[in-house]
C-alpha positions as CSV (number, residue, x, y, z in Angstrom):
1,X,22.5,-26.3,0.1
2,X,25.2,-25.1,2.3
3,X,27.7,-27.3,0.5
4,X,26.5,-26.0,-2.9
5,X,27.0,-22.4,-1.7
6,X,30.4,-23.2,-0.3
7,X,31.4,-24.7,-3.6
8,X,30.4,-21.5,-5.5
9,X,32.2,-19.5,-2.8
10,X,35.5,-21.2,-3.7
11,X,35.1,-20.9,-7.5
12,X,37.9,-18.8,-8.9
13,X,35.7,-16.5,-11.0
14,X,33.2,-16.1,-8.2
15,X,36.0,-15.2,-5.8
16,X,37.1,-12.5,-8.1
17,X,33.5,-11.1,-8.3
18,X,33.1,-11.3,-4.5
19,X,36.3,-9.3,-4.1
20,X,34.9,-6.7,-6.5
21,X,31.6,-6.5,-4.6
22,X,33.5,-5.9,-1.3
23,X,33.6,-2.2,-2.4
24,X,30.0,-0.9,-1.9
25,X,30.7,2.4,-3.6
26,X,29.8,1.4,-7.2
27,X,26.5,0.0,-6.0
28,X,25.7,3.1,-4.0
29,X,26.6,5.4,-6.9
30,X,24.2,3.4,-9.2
31,X,21.5,3.6,-6.5
32,X,21.8,7.3,-6.3
33,X,21.7,7.7,-10.1
34,X,18.5,5.7,-10.1
35,X,17.0,7.5,-7.2
36,X,17.4,10.8,-8.9
37,X,14.9,9.8,-11.6
38,X,11.3,10.1,-10.3
39,X,9.3,6.9,-10.6
40,X,5.9,7.1,-9.0
41,X,3.7,4.1,-9.5
42,X,2.1,4.3,-13.0
43,X,4.8,6.8,-14.2
44,X,8.0,4.7,-14.0
45,X,9.0,5.0,-17.7
46,X,11.8,7.6,-17.3
47,X,13.5,5.2,-14.8
48,X,12.7,2.3,-17.1
49,X,14.6,3.9,-19.9
50,X,17.6,4.5,-17.7
51,X,17.7,0.9,-16.6
52,X,17.3,-0.3,-20.2
53,X,20.3,1.8,-21.3
54,X,22.3,0.3,-18.5
55,X,21.3,-3.3,-19.4
56,X,22.2,-2.6,-23.0
57,X,25.6,-1.3,-22.0
58,X,26.2,-4.5,-20.0
59,X,25.6,-6.5,-23.2
60,X,22.6,-8.4,-21.9
61,X,20.5,-10.1,-24.6
62,X,16.9,-9.3,-25.5
63,X,16.8,-6.0,-23.7
64,X,13.3,-4.6,-24.0
65,X,10.9,-2.2,-22.3
66,X,7.3,-3.5,-22.5
67,X,4.2,-1.4,-22.7
68,X,3.8,-1.3,-18.9
69,X,7.4,-0.1,-18.4
70,X,8.9,-3.5,-17.3
71,X,12.6,-3.8,-18.4
72,X,13.9,-7.2,-19.4
73,X,17.4,-8.4,-20.0
74,X,18.6,-12.0,-20.5
75,X,21.9,-13.7,-19.9
76,X,21.8,-16.9,-22.0
77,X,22.4,-20.2,-20.2
78,X,24.4,-23.2,-21.3
79,X,21.3,-25.4,-21.4
80,X,17.7,-25.0,-22.5
81,X,16.2,-25.8,-19.1
82,X,13.8,-23.2,-17.5
83,X,15.8,-20.5,-15.9
84,X,16.0,-18.0,-13.1
85,X,14.2,-14.6,-12.8
86,X,15.8,-12.0,-10.7
87,X,13.7,-8.8,-10.2
88,X,13.6,-5.5,-8.5
89,X,10.7,-3.0,-8.6
90,X,11.2,0.4,-10.2
91,X,8.4,2.4,-8.6
92,X,8.3,4.5,-5.5
93,X,5.6,6.0,-3.3
94,X,6.6,9.6,-4.0
95,X,5.0,12.0,-6.4
96,X,7.0,13.1,-9.4
97,X,7.6,16.6,-7.9
98,X,9.2,15.3,-4.7
99,X,12.6,16.8,-3.8
100,X,15.0,13.9,-4.3
101,X,18.0,15.6,-2.8
102,X,20.6,13.2,-1.3
103,X,22.0,14.0,2.2
104,X,24.9,12.3,3.9
105,X,24.9,12.2,7.7
106,X,27.4,10.0,9.5
107,X,27.1,6.4,8.2
108,X,23.7,7.2,6.6
109,X,22.7,8.2,3.2
110,X,19.3,10.0,3.1
111,X,17.0,10.4,0.1
112,X,13.3,9.5,-0.8
113,X,13.3,6.0,-2.3
114,X,17.0,5.4,-1.8
115,X,16.3,2.1,-0.1
116,X,12.9,1.2,-1.5
117,X,13.8,0.5,-4.1
118,X,16.7,2.3,-5.8
119,X,19.2,0.2,-3.9
120,X,17.3,-2.9,-5.1
121,X,17.4,-1.9,-8.7
122,X,21.1,-0.9,-8.4
123,X,21.7,-4.4,-6.9
124,X,20.0,-6.0,-9.9
125,X,22.3,-4.1,-12.4
126,X,25.4,-4.7,-10.3
127,X,24.6,-8.4,-10.2
128,X,24.2,-8.5,-14.0
129,X,27.5,-6.7,-14.3
130,X,29.3,-9.3,-12.2
131,X,28.0,-12.1,-14.5
132,X,29.1,-10.3,-17.6
133,X,32.4,-8.9,-16.4
134,X,33.7,-12.2,-14.8
135,X,31.8,-14.5,-17.2
136,X,30.2,-16.4,-14.4
137,X,28.7,-19.8,-15.2
138,X,24.9,-20.1,-15.5
139,X,23.4,-23.4,-16.6
140,X,20.1,-21.9,-17.6
141,X,19.0,-18.4,-18.6
142,X,19.0,-15.7,-16.1
143,X,16.4,-13.0,-16.7
144,X,17.2,-9.6,-15.0
145,X,14.0,-7.7,-14.8
146,X,13.2,-4.2,-13.3
147,X,9.4,-4.2,-13.0
148,X,6.7,-1.6,-12.4
149,X,3.7,-1.4,-10.1
150,X,4.8,-3.0,-6.9
151,X,3.8,-0.1,-4.6
152,X,0.3,0.9,-3.5
153,X,-2.4,0.6,-6.1
154,X,0.1,-0.8,-8.6
155,X,-1.2,-4.1,-7.3
156,X,1.9,-6.0,-8.5
157,X,0.8,-5.4,-12.1
158,X,4.4,-5.4,-13.4
159,X,5.2,-8.8,-11.9
160,X,1.9,-10.2,-13.1
161,X,2.9,-9.3,-16.6
162,X,6.5,-10.6,-16.2
163,X,5.4,-14.0,-14.9
164,X,2.7,-14.3,-17.5
165,X,5.2,-13.6,-20.2
166,X,8.1,-15.8,-19.0
167,X,6.3,-18.5,-16.9
168,X,7.1,-21.4,-19.2
169,X,10.8,-20.3,-19.3
170,X,11.3,-20.0,-15.5
171,X,11.8,-22.4,-12.7
172,X,12.8,-20.1,-9.8
173,X,12.3,-16.4,-8.8
174,X,14.5,-14.2,-6.6
175,X,13.0,-10.7,-5.7
176,X,15.4,-8.0,-4.5
177,X,14.4,-5.2,-2.0
178,X,17.0,-2.5,-1.1
179,X,16.7,-2.9,2.7
180,X,16.2,-5.5,5.4
181,X,19.6,-7.1,5.0
182,X,19.3,-10.7,6.2
183,X,15.5,-10.9,6.0
184,X,14.1,-13.8,3.9
185,X,10.5,-13.7,2.7
186,X,9.2,-17.0,1.5
187,X,5.6,-16.6,2.8
188,X,3.5,-14.1,0.9
189,X,0.6,-12.6,2.8
190,X,-2.7,-12.0,0.9
191,X,-3.9,-8.4,0.5
192,X,-7.3,-7.0,-0.5
193,X,-7.8,-3.3,-1.1
194,X,-11.1,-1.5,-1.5
195,X,-12.2,2.0,-2.4
196,X,-15.5,2.8,-0.5
197,X,-17.4,5.7,-1.9
198,X,-20.4,7.5,-0.5
199,X,-22.6,9.8,-2.6
200,X,-25.5,11.9,-1.3
201,X,-27.7,14.9,-2.1
202,X,-25.5,17.4,-0.4
203,X,-26.5,21.0,0.3
204,X,-25.8,24.1,2.5
205,X,-24.7,23.4,6.1
206,X,-27.3,25.8,7.5
207,X,-30.1,25.8,5.0
208,X,-30.1,22.1,4.4
209,X,-29.1,20.9,7.8
210,X,-30.3,17.4,8.4
211,X,-29.7,16.3,4.8
212,X,-27.4,13.2,4.9
213,X,-23.8,14.0,4.3
214,X,-21.6,11.6,2.4
215,X,-18.7,12.4,4.8
216,X,-20.9,11.8,7.9
217,X,-22.0,8.5,6.6
218,X,-18.5,7.4,5.5
219,X,-17.0,8.3,8.9
220,X,-19.7,6.3,10.7
221,X,-18.9,3.3,8.5
222,X,-15.1,3.9,9.2
223,X,-15.8,3.9,12.9
224,X,-17.5,0.5,12.7
225,X,-14.6,-0.8,10.5
226,X,-12.1,0.1,13.2
227,X,-14.0,-2.1,15.6
228,X,-13.6,-5.2,13.5
229,X,-12.2,-8.2,15.5
230,X,-9.4,-9.9,13.7
231,X,-7.2,-12.9,14.9
232,X,-3.7,-12.4,16.0
233,X,-3.0,-15.9,14.8
234,X,-3.1,-16.3,11.9
235,X,-2.0,-12.7,11.8
236,X,-4.6,-10.5,10.1
237,X,-4.8,-6.7,9.9
238,X,-6.8,-3.8,8.5
239,X,-6.1,-0.2,7.8
240,X,-8.0,2.8,6.5
241,X,-5.3,4.6,4.6
242,X,-7.0,7.7,3.3
243,X,-10.3,9.5,3.6
244,X,-11.2,12.4,1.3
245,X,-14.3,14.3,0.0
246,X,-16.4,17.4,0.5
247,X,-16.3,20.8,-1.0
248,X,-16.0,23.4,1.8
249,X,-16.5,23.8,5.5
250,X,-20.1,25.0,5.0
251,X,-21.2,22.4,2.5
252,X,-22.9,19.2,3.2
253,X,-20.7,16.8,1.3
254,X,-22.1,15.2,-1.8
255,X,-19.2,12.7,-2.2
256,X,-16.5,11.1,0.0
257,X,-14.3,8.1,-0.4
258,X,-11.8,6.1,1.6
259,X,-9.2,3.4,0.9
260,X,-9.2,0.2,3.0
261,X,-6.3,-2.3,3.2
262,X,-7.0,-5.8,4.5
263,X,-4.2,-8.4,5.0
264,X,-3.7,-11.9,6.4
265,X,-1.3,-14.8,6.2
266,X,-4.3,-17.0,5.9
267,X,-6.5,-16.9,2.8
268,X,-9.5,-18.2,4.9
269,X,-9.1,-15.5,7.5
270,X,-8.7,-12.8,4.8
271,X,-11.9,-14.1,3.1
272,X,-13.7,-13.9,6.5
273,X,-12.5,-10.3,7.0
274,X,-13.6,-9.3,3.5
275,X,-17.1,-10.7,4.1
276,X,-17.3,-8.7,7.4
277,X,-16.5,-5.5,5.4
278,X,-19.2,-6.3,2.9
279,X,-21.6,-6.9,5.8
280,X,-20.9,-3.6,7.4
281,X,-21.2,-1.7,4.1
282,X,-24.6,-3.3,3.5
283,X,-25.7,-2.5,7.1
284,X,-24.8,1.2,6.8
285,X,-26.3,1.5,3.4
286,X,-29.7,0.3,4.8
287,X,-29.5,2.9,7.5
288,X,-28.9,5.7,5.1
289,X,-31.1,5.0,2.0
290,X,-30.5,8.5,0.6
291,X,-26.8,7.9,0.4
292,X,-25.4,5.5,-2.2
293,X,-22.4,3.5,-0.9
294,X,-20.2,1.7,-3.4
295,X,-17.4,-0.7,-2.6
296,X,-14.9,-1.3,-5.4
297,X,-11.9,-3.7,-5.2
298,X,-8.8,-1.9,-6.2
299,X,-6.1,-4.4,-5.1
300,X,-5.8,-8.2,-4.9
301,X,-2.4,-9.6,-4.0
302,X,-2.6,-13.4,-3.7
303,X,-1.0,-15.3,-1.0
304,X,1.4,-18.3,-1.3
305,X,4.4,-19.9,0.3
306,X,7.1,-22.5,0.1
307,X,8.3,-24.3,3.2
308,X,11.4,-23.2,5.1
309,X,13.0,-26.5,4.1
310,X,12.7,-25.8,0.4
311,X,16.1,-25.8,-1.4
312,X,15.7,-22.2,-2.5
313,X,15.1,-21.0,1.0
314,X,18.0,-23.0,2.3
315,X,20.2,-21.7,-0.5
316,X,19.2,-18.1,0.6
317,X,20.0,-19.0,4.2
318,X,23.4,-20.5,3.3
319,X,24.3,-17.5,1.1
320,X,23.5,-14.9,3.7
321,X,25.1,-16.9,6.5
322,X,28.2,-17.2,4.4
323,X,28.6,-13.4,4.6
324,X,27.9,-13.2,8.3
325,X,24.2,-12.2,8.2
326,X,21.7,-12.9,10.9
327,X,18.7,-14.6,9.3
328,X,15.2,-13.2,9.9
329,X,12.3,-15.0,8.4
330,X,9.4,-12.6,7.4
331,X,5.9,-12.7,6.1
332,X,5.1,-9.9,3.7
333,X,3.6,-8.6,0.5
334,X,6.1,-8.3,-2.2
335,X,6.5,-9.1,-5.9
336,X,7.2,-12.7,-4.8
337,X,3.4,-13.0,-4.1
338,X,2.7,-13.6,-7.8
339,X,5.1,-16.5,-8.4
340,X,4.4,-18.0,-5.0
341,X,0.6,-17.9,-5.6
342,X,1.2,-19.9,-8.8
343,X,3.3,-22.6,-7.1
344,X,6.6,-21.3,-8.3
345,X,9.6,-21.3,-5.9
346,X,10.4,-17.7,-4.9
347,X,12.0,-15.7,-2.2
348,X,12.5,-12.0,-1.5
349,X,15.7,-10.8,0.0
350,X,17.2,-7.5,1.2
351,X,20.5,-5.9,0.4
352,X,21.4,-3.5,3.2
353,X,20.1,-1.9,6.3
354,X,18.1,1.3,6.5
355,X,15.0,3.0,7.8
356,X,12.1,5.4,7.4
357,X,10.8,3.6,4.2
358,X,8.1,5.5,2.4
359,X,9.1,8.8,4.1
360,X,11.1,11.7,2.6
361,X,13.8,11.1,5.2
362,X,14.3,7.5,4.1
363,X,17.9,6.3,4.5
364,X,20.3,3.4,4.0
365,X,23.5,2.3,5.7
366,X,25.5,1.7,2.5
367,X,28.5,-0.2,3.9
368,X,26.3,-3.3,4.2
369,X,25.6,-3.2,0.4
370,X,28.9,-5.1,0.0
371,X,27.7,-8.1,2.0
372,X,24.2,-7.9,0.6
373,X,25.6,-8.1,-2.9
374,X,27.9,-10.9,-2.1
375,X,25.0,-12.9,-0.6
376,X,22.8,-12.1,-3.6
377,X,25.5,-13.3,-6.0
378,X,25.9,-16.6,-4.1
379,X,22.2,-17.1,-3.9
380,X,21.8,-16.5,-7.7
381,X,24.5,-19.0,-8.5
382,X,22.9,-21.7,-6.2
383,X,19.3,-20.9,-7.4
384,X,20.4,-21.2,-11.1
385,X,21.6,-24.8,-10.5
386,X,18.9,-26.1,-8.2
387,X,17.5,-28.5,-10.9
388,X,20.9,-30.0,-11.5
389,X,21.6,-30.8,-7.9
């Protein structure tokens, strides 16, 4: 694949596009424009409309926003073979009323969601612009898609819909994240998420002392969950993300709930962990018959992988090495989980460096957007021609 990427690198039209991408400022400007539009998971539509307008202005075909808020745009290929999907997720973890002010400090640009994933969506649009402006060759269709529901309880619902809709028209998937320049994700970890709710009789903290409290029962369960033994290899993790409930300081809680996140690179290890959680829930429920405990699955991200030797992975390695990146192979949960779980070749790549993701002081180092975009362009060209090699 190195030779294929090298061939594209010397193509006259591609050289012109790479020179244009050497200036990171247009990509940064687009990232900030996108970042300024709130897009919490399940409420991405205002950002969807902005991206749709940008795709229409670029002259992409079949531009559409579906009922979930996914935005589609197509660049027709020269053949009818299954094509390439390039995607970036629209949603952020921040509520709609979050202060989205941008702050510049040294080489850093700060702003909630600027890296995850405003820079990724900007990269998607900038890549489409390169294909259109320089009339770059693509043998099969390229679908540029900005999808919803990647974060939190979105449970990859946007990508599920995209793949369901386009699956027979696709051969390869490239997912863009704004940060982690040089990181390649070709192994998708499985994730299960649960809401655990406890409901009891409640009462006054003095007058009804001794009545089971939903909060007391839930924290006892939580304590047992934290003592779960999980393997370090295959890597397996758990986390209680939130606990909430109760009415006041002097009220025995009638209701409480928590959210539990379980992950593993091994589907078997993840299944074992899920079974242990069910066992502990049943155990605590028997100890407190006056409190009803309900466990509800609220997230199910399937696992999947392609080998490091796969041509798509090797194309990504060659593209990023061509621009001087140090390659770091990662296992993660991204939109690539969906195609990988269905046996479709997919990778997830990052565009620049940054930090503090999912925090209001999130930042990126924008100068690396130039190299990230150049690598993404070379990868897309190679990925679109994999079947012809």
